[in-house]
C-alpha positions as CSV (number, residue, x, y, z in Angstrom):
1,M,120.9,109.0,111.6
2,K,118.5,107.5,114.1
3,A,114.9,106.6,113.6
4,G,112.6,109.6,113.8
5,E,115.3,112.2,113.0
6,L,114.5,114.7,110.3
7,V,116.5,114.4,107.1
8,P,118.1,117.6,105.9
9,E,117.3,118.9,102.4
10,F,119.5,117.3,99.7
11,E,119.8,116.7,96.0
12,A,120.7,113.4,94.3
13,K,120.6,111.9,90.8
14,N,117.8,109.4,90.1
15,Q,117.9,106.3,87.9
16,N,117.6,108.5,84.8
17,G,120.5,110.8,85.8
18,E,118.2,113.7,86.6
19,T,118.9,115.7,89.7
20,V,116.0,115.6,92.2
21,S,115.6,117.2,95.6
22,L,114.0,115.9,98.8
23,S,111.5,118.7,98.8
24,S,110.4,118.0,95.2
25,L,109.8,114.3,96.1
26,L,107.8,115.3,99.1
27,E,105.4,117.4,97.0
28,T,103.7,114.3,95.7
29,G,103.3,112.7,99.2
30,P,105.3,110.7,101.8
31,I,108.5,108.9,100.8
32,V,110.6,106.2,102.3
33,L,114.4,106.6,102.3
34,F,116.8,103.7,102.6
35,F,120.4,104.3,103.6
36,Y,122.9,101.5,103.2
37,P,126.7,101.0,102.9
38,K,128.3,101.1,99.6
39,A,128.3,97.7,97.9
40,M,131.1,95.3,98.7
41,T,132.2,97.2,101.8
42,P,132.1,96.1,105.4
43,G,129.3,97.5,107.5
C-alpha cells in the first residue's frame, strides 16, 4: 500500500482473541493502522 490509499474492509483478531472489523473500529472515530513485516524476517 501507499500513503493515502484506501484500506479494504477486513477482519482480524484483537489482543483478546476477538474478531473485529475495520468498519466496527471506524464507528468510534479515526484509527491509525501500522503494517510491518513479520518479526525476525528480512524487510
